[in-house]
C-alpha positions as CSV (number, residue, x, y, z in Angstrom):
1,M,-125.2,22.4,63.4
2,A,-126.9,22.3,60.0
3,E,-129.2,25.3,59.3
4,G,-132.8,24.6,60.3
5,R,-131.9,21.4,62.1
6,A,-133.4,21.2,65.6
7,I,-131.4,19.3,68.2
8,P,-133.8,17.1,70.2
9,R,-134.1,18.1,73.9
10,G,-131.7,16.2,76.0
11,F,-129.8,14.8,73.0
12,T,-126.4,16.2,74.0
13,T,-126.8,15.0,77.6
14,I,-127.5,11.5,76.4
15,V,-124.7,11.5,73.8
16,D,-122.1,12.9,76.2
17,G,-123.0,10.8,79.3
18,G,-124.4,7.7,77.6
19,P,-121.2,5.8,76.9
20,G,-119.9,6.2,80.5
21,L,-123.2,5.2,82.0
22,A,-123.5,2.2,79.7
23,F,-120.0,1.1,80.8
24,L,-120.8,1.4,84.5
25,A,-124.1,-0.4,84.1
26,A,-122.4,-3.3,82.3
27,L,-119.7,-3.4,84.9
28,L,-121.9,-3.3,87.9
29,V,-124.4,-5.9,86.5
30,S,-121.9,-8.3,84.9
31,R,-118.9,-7.7,87.1
32,D,-116.9,-8.4,83.9
33,F,-114.5,-5.5,83.2
34,R,-113.7,-6.8,79.7
35,L,-117.3,-7.0,78.7
36,A,-118.0,-3.5,80.1
37,T,-115.0,-2.1,78.2
38,E,-116.4,-3.6,75.0
39,V,-119.7,-1.9,75.7
40,L,-118.0,1.4,76.4
41,M,-116.1,1.3,73.0
42,V,-119.3,0.4,71.1
43,A,-121.3,3.0,72.9
44,A,-118.6,5.7,72.4
45,G,-118.5,5.0,68.7
46,L,-122.3,5.1,68.4
47,A,-122.5,8.3,70.4
48,L,-119.9,10.0,68.2
49,A,-121.7,8.9,65.0
50,A,-125.1,10.0,66.3
51,S,-123.7,13.4,67.3
52,F,-122.3,14.0,63.9
53,L,-125.5,12.9,62.1
54,V,-127.7,15.1,64.2
55,E,-125.4,18.1,64.8
56,R,-123.3,17.9,61.6
57,R,-120.2,18.6,63.5
58,F,-117.8,17.0,66.0
59,R,-117.8,19.0,69.3
60,P,-114.3,19.1,70.6
61,L,-114.7,17.9,74.2
62,P,-117.0,14.9,73.7
63,T,-115.1,13.9,70.6
64,T,-111.8,13.9,72.6
65,V,-113.4,11.9,75.4
66,A,-114.9,9.4,72.9
67,V,-111.5,8.9,71.1
68,M,-109.8,8.4,74.5
69,A,-112.4,5.9,75.6
70,I,-111.9,3.9,72.4
71,G,-108.1,4.3,72.5
72,F,-107.7,3.4,76.2
73,G,-110.4,0.8,76.0
74,G,-108.7,-0.9,73.1
75,A,-105.3,-0.8,74.9
76,S,-106.9,-2.2,78.0
77,L,-108.4,-5.1,76.1
78,L,-105.2,-5.8,74.1
79,L,-103.0,-5.8,77.1
80,H,-105.5,-7.5,79.4
81,D,-105.0,-4.7,82.0
82,P,-108.1,-2.8,83.3
83,Q,-105.9,-0.2,85.0
84,I,-105.2,1.3,81.6
85,L,-108.9,2.2,81.1
86,K,-109.2,3.4,84.7
87,M,-106.3,5.8,84.2
88,K,-108.3,7.5,81.5
89,T,-110.5,9.2,84.1
90,S,-107.5,10.5,86.0
91,I,-105.9,11.9,82.9
92,I,-109.1,13.6,81.6
93,D,-109.9,15.1,85.0
94,G,-106.3,16.2,85.5
95,V,-106.1,17.8,82.1
96,L,-109.4,19.6,82.5
97,G,-108.3,21.0,85.8
98,A,-105.0,22.2,84.3
99,L,-106.7,23.8,81.3
100,L,-109.1,25.7,83.5
101,I,-106.5,26.9,86.1
102,G,-103.8,27.4,83.5
103,G,-106.2,29.4,81.3
104,V,-107.0,31.7,84.1
105,A,-103.3,32.2,84.8
106,L,-102.7,33.1,81.1
107,G,-105.7,35.4,80.9
108,R,-107.6,33.1,78.6
109,N,-110.4,31.6,80.6
110,P,-111.8,28.6,78.7
111,L,-114.9,28.3,81.0
112,R,-116.0,31.8,79.9
113,A,-115.4,30.9,76.2
114,L,-117.7,27.9,76.6
115,L,-120.4,29.4,78.7
116,H,-120.5,33.1,78.0
117,A,-123.7,32.7,76.0
118,S,-125.4,31.1,79.0
119,F,-124.2,33.2,81.9
120,T,-123.3,36.8,82.2
121,L,-120.6,37.3,84.9
122,S,-117.8,39.8,85.7
123,E,-114.3,38.8,84.7
124,K,-113.3,38.2,88.3
125,A,-116.4,35.9,88.8
126,W,-115.5,33.9,85.7
127,N,-112.0,33.4,87.0
128,T,-113.2,32.3,90.4
129,L,-115.7,29.9,88.9
130,A,-113.0,28.4,86.6
131,V,-110.6,27.9,89.5
132,R,-113.3,26.2,91.5
133,Y,-114.0,23.8,88.7
134,G,-110.3,23.3,88.1
135,L,-109.7,22.3,91.7
136,F,-112.8,20.1,91.6
137,W,-111.5,18.2,88.6
138,W,-108.1,17.8,90.2
139,A,-109.8,16.4,93.3
140,C,-111.7,14.0,91.2
141,A,-108.4,12.9,89.5
142,L,-106.7,12.3,92.8
143,A,-109.7,10.4,94.2
144,N,-109.8,8.2,91.1
145,E,-106.1,7.4,91.5
146,F,-106.6,6.4,95.1
147,V,-109.7,4.2,94.4
148,R,-108.3,2.5,91.2
149,R,-105.1,1.6,93.0
150,T,-106.7,0.3,96.2
151,Q,-110.1,-1.1,95.4
152,S,-111.7,-3.8,93.3
153,D,-113.1,-3.2,89.8
154,H,-116.6,-3.4,91.2
155,T,-115.9,-0.9,93.9
156,W,-114.2,1.4,91.4
157,G,-117.4,1.2,89.3
158,L,-119.5,2.2,92.2
159,F,-117.2,5.1,92.9
160,R,-117.4,6.3,89.3
161,L,-121.2,6.1,89.4
162,A,-121.1,8.2,92.6
163,T,-119.0,10.8,90.9
164,Y,-121.8,11.6,88.6
165,G,-123.9,12.6,91.5
166,V,-121.1,14.5,93.1
167,G,-120.6,16.4,89.9
168,I,-124.2,17.4,89.7
169,A,-124.2,18.4,93.4
170,F,-121.0,20.5,92.8
171,A,-122.6,22.3,89.9
172,L,-125.8,23.0,91.9
173,A,-123.6,24.4,94.7
174,Q,-122.4,27.1,92.4
175,T,-125.9,28.5,91.8
176,P,-125.7,31.0,94.7
177,F,-122.4,32.2,93.4
178,L,-123.8,32.7,89.9
179,L,-126.9,34.5,91.2
180,R,-124.8,36.7,93.5
181,H,-122.2,37.7,90.8
182,G,-124.4,37.9,87.8
183,V,-124.3,41.3,86.0
184,S,-126.6,42.8,83.4
185,R,-125.6,42.2,79.8
186,D,-125.1,45.9,79.2
187,Q,-122.6,46.0,82.1
188,A,-120.8,42.9,80.8
189,E,-120.5,44.2,77.3
190,A,-119.3,47.7,78.3
191,P,-115.5,48.1,77.9
192,P,-113.4,48.9,81.0
193,P,-112.8,52.7,81.5
194,D,-109.1,52.4,80.5
195,T,-109.8,50.3,77.3
196,P,-109.6,52.3,74.1
197,V,-112.7,52.0,72.0
């Protein structure tokens, strides 16, 4: 972010979620998967450009998602196969789950690295939260695979819209855990007794 440049409230939420919501709106209204895919690609490109213009940087996760949306969307249009774009969700969710659970197993919790400035938790609590989110993303990937293979494009679109609400509900359900396991910043920053200073 450029020095002195204020990010408008809600900007990152709109940029990150806008392309997906634009795609789903186009699909559910028009019932035309090709048109919705074109909307997704344009929206993803615009969101990426807007993010760079305002923040003066490309954030890794939304940039990766945008590139995948354009890449999978282009392949879907080129090969006339909507399943290619639908698979993108399974791949992203599956990779996110693997990164979180794998990071915990390797002692490098990516969730803590991303959110440590917002939440102060013990190491054990960070690991528990990361595993919960990892399992959640894997469940989303499996659900997406089932729906994309068995249901119509329109039903899949409704399912994807519902997952936004499920994601919000899951995040809210973690609030009691965050409140219960939060520690003071002094406690969080103090080194363990057996760690040399």
